[in-house]
Residue, then its C-alpha position, 0 to 999 in steps of 0.5 A: m330349461p332355466v339356468s338354475h335347473y341345470f345347476l341343480l341337475l349337475q349338483q345331483c350328478a356329482r352326488r350320485n356319480a352319474p357321468n353319462i348324465a353329466k355329459k348329456l347336460h354339458a351337451q345341452l348347455l353347449k347347444n343352448g348357449l348356456h355353457g358360460c352362464g354364471p356358476l354353471p362352468n364351475t358346477l360342471l367342472d365339479a361334477y366331472g371331477k366327482c364323476g371320475l372324469p378328470g380328462d373331461a374336467f381338464s378339457l373344460f378347465d382349459e377352455m374356460p375363458h375366466r377361471d377363479q379360485v373355485s375353478w382351481a379348487s375344482i380341477l385340483t380336487a378332480y385330480n386328487q379324487a382320480n389319484l393323480p396327485h402329481l398332476t395336482l402339483s404340476i398344474f398349480h404353478s399356472m394358477l399364479a403364472d397364468d391366472r395371477l391368482w393366489p390360493d385360497h383355503f380350498v386350494y391349500a387343502s387340495l395341495v396338502k392332500a396331493c402332498a400326502s398321497l405322494g408322501s412328499i414331505r419336502l413339498g408338504r412343508q413348503v405348502h405348510a409354510s405358504f399357508l401359514l403366511s396366507p390370510f387363510c392360515a386359521d382355516d381348520v379344514t386345511k389344518s386337518s389336511l396337514v395333520d393327515m399329511y404329517a400322519k401319512c409321512g410318519l411324523p406324528d409330533d408334527a401332526r400333533a403340533v398342527f392338531d393342537s393349533i386347531l381351534v374347533k376340532n371336527a371328526v376329520s381332525w380327531t380321526a387324522m390324529i388317531s391315524a397319526y399315532s396308530r400308524s407310527g406304532l404309538k399305540s398308547d398315544a393313539l388310544a388316549i386320543f381315541q378316548r378323548a375324541p367327542a364321538r366314536t364314529l366308524f371312521s375313527w375306529t377304522a383309523l385306529i384299527s388300520g393304523l395298528v395293523q400297519s404298524g404291526n400291532n395285529v393282535d391289538a387291532f383285532r381286540l379293538f375290532i371285537n370291541m367295535r362290534r360289541e359296541g354296535v358300530d354299523i359298518v357302512d364303509p368296508l375299509v375297516l374290513s379290509s384292514i382286519v383281513g390284512a391283520c389275518a394275513n399278517l398273523a397267518a390266522l386262517e380260521l379267523g380269516k375265514q370267520i372275517h370272510g363270512l362277516v364280509v359276506v353277511l354285510g354284503y361287501e363280497s363284491c367290493l374290489f379292494i376287499s376281494n383283493a385283501l381276501i386273495d392276499m390273506y388266503a395266500k399268506c395263510s397257505d391256502i392258495l386254493g382259497a385265494k384262487d377261488i376268490f380270484t376266479g369269482m371276481d366280476r372285475r379285476d384290477v392290477v392289484s388283483w392280478t398281482s396278488i394272485i401272481v405273488g401268491a402262486a409264486q410264494h407257493g412254488k407255482a412259478e409256471e402258474a404265476l407266469e401263465l397268469f401274467d400272460e393272461m393279465v397282459l392279454t386282458g389289457v391290465k398293465p402290470n406295475e412294479v410289484t407285479f414284476v417283483g412277484l414274477i422275478y421272485a417266482c423264477s428265483h424259487v424254481g431256478l428259472v434264470k433265463r426267464g427271470r432275466d428276460l422279465f427284468n429287461f422286459m419290464i424296463k423296455e416294454y413298460g418303462i419301469t425303472p428297477s428299484l432296489q427290490h427288483y435288483t435284490c430279486l434278480l440277485d436272489l435268482l442268480s445266486r440261488s441258482g449258483h451264478l455267483d460271479e454274475a450275481e456279484n457283478l450285478i451287485n457291483r454295477m446296480p445303481f444302488r448301494p447294496d444294503e446289509p440284507t443284500w450282502a447278507a443274502f449273497l453271502s447266504a447263497c455262497k454258503q449254500h453252494g459251498k463257495t467257501e473262498m468267495a464266502v470268506r471274502i464277502a464276509d470280510g467286506l460285510l464285517s468291515l461295514k459294521p452290520e447292525d442286524p443280529s442275524t448277520y453276525i450269526l451268518l458271519s459266525n457260521i461262514y467262519a465256522r465252516a471255513a474253520m477260521w476259529d479266530k474270526v469266529a471268536k472275534i464275531r462272538k466277542l462282537m456279539t457279546l458286546m452288542e448283546v446279540r442273541k440268536e433268535p430262537g426257532y419257533s413254530c406256530i400251529d392252529i388246530g381250529k380255535e386253538k393256537q400252539v407255539f413250539y420252541a426248538g428244544e422245548t421240553a415243558h409242553p403238557m403233551k411232551d411225552e406223547i409228542c416225543f413218543l410219536l417222533k421216536e416212532l416216526d424216526a424209526e420208520m424213516r430210518r427203515r425207509g432210508y433216512v440218514p440225518d443231515t447234521s451239516s446245519v449244526l455247527h457246534d463242536m459235538e458228537q454226531q449223536e448229540k448233533e442228531k439229538q439237536l435236530f430231533w427237537h427242532s420246533e417244526r417237528l414238535a408242531v407236526a407231531y402235535g398236529l398229527l395228534k390233535s387234528v382230524p385225520g386227513t386234514v391239512i396241517r399248516i405251520v408257520k415258522n420264524l426261521r428257514v427250514c433246515a435241510d434235515c427237517h425238510t427231508v423229515l417232513k417229506f418222509i412224514s407226509v408219506i408215512a402219515k398220509r397227510e399234506i403238511v404246509v409250512r410257511d417259513a422265513n423264505r417261502y411256502h412248502h407244500f409237503k405231500g406224498g413224499t415231495c415238496s412244492c419247492n422241489d428242494f430249491w429254497 
């Protein structure tokens, strides 16, 4: 077989992702003594890289007696495609030291992509500087990669400076610039670039929509997705579907999520791994943990993201034992857990008070998997200890952890002190936190509540004066409820709703029945100086009660009522929702600022631990 035929066959392997055929051709080349002929070594190296065989690619590369810029570009590309950007950067120095070769534009593009994947702006700027001093400084492909790198590092102005220097802008450079603006939350700039682009491809739509989802502009992302569908753009790549499923998760829009799931099935992408992973996360965040489990059990192949998504979902819904069982099953199947998996597991323990198991998992993560704990791991462990009343141990952990505690860490610990009635410790922590001059308005609200509980009215006055100077306003409590395609938002104390009278009448009926069954209002969360009756009246108009009453009036009897609340459910409303679940014989699912609560038959999935 002539060399040219091997050359063509190897190129076909690279295009068709046929690793087994590539290995067979390699064996034939060795057998026939052709493995060093002409362009064959570099072509084989490229085929191994594109077939997802970085180990084989490096073995071949390491044995090559003569390596050129093409060889280097191929091995660096192989590592990038295998999601091993750290190896791309670590072996690059050998190009200069061992082979005495200077990088060309293909090598520069690979190095920039590795920096983008790692989010390493320091190294990225060094590569950019070297590129500008090289003979290839006018290469537009490398410039497009630089635009993408600056976009991923959250530097849209730097991305724009490089973009404007590109003489012939192709689809890649336009898409990268759209992504730079949209993922940075610069919606108007992203739309302006999108409108200016010479062609609206699926990939430019995807960059715009995905970036908006990442920056929290979920509603705008949905509107654009609808426009894309109306323009008849053929979805030949499912990434945009993954992003829009993520938008459903962020909005807790279950019915919308189900429609997108249907579209995924119609388009034939239900077996796509990252789409399935996104659907697990979406159903879990939309309070339908059974839907998440259905997706998970129906998957032919699962990776660490699949397992982690279902573990975190189970944990958030108060199913700690199930989350821990899933972890054991994950380990048995040979899937190696990552940092996020352990965050979910320790979180699961914290919401049911499994202190010993949480400590063990924290240590297991370090000793068995060599994972260095991040601030998030320490925060979860701190939450576990403080929620469970181990406040002295929690404070010791804060003092010895290798991270400087941030404002949310101190605020979470302070909140636990408040919950466990440790007034003296709470005041001490509050004094320290106040000296840090916190920036989050909710921290000032918490500090005010701590001092009010301790009857330290001079400090309450000081906090309120600071709040006035900072124009801090307490975030109003609100609850959202979806009934079919209709979405309603209720604010605490709202009296302007068209169904106000019906809602008020039903709540009064429920209140009377609850009192007959032994309900006594818990007014401890109302810290204003007012009569008991006035405190009870305040509780009566909390947003989740209004949303539940509306759901009972408008939804189909027997269906689950799903509510999203922006703040933590207070102790009294938690009790009320347990009573209502029995009286109305309905399951009520509430996603609050802390977790998910499944109220059914007079009990809650959190076991009153939230």
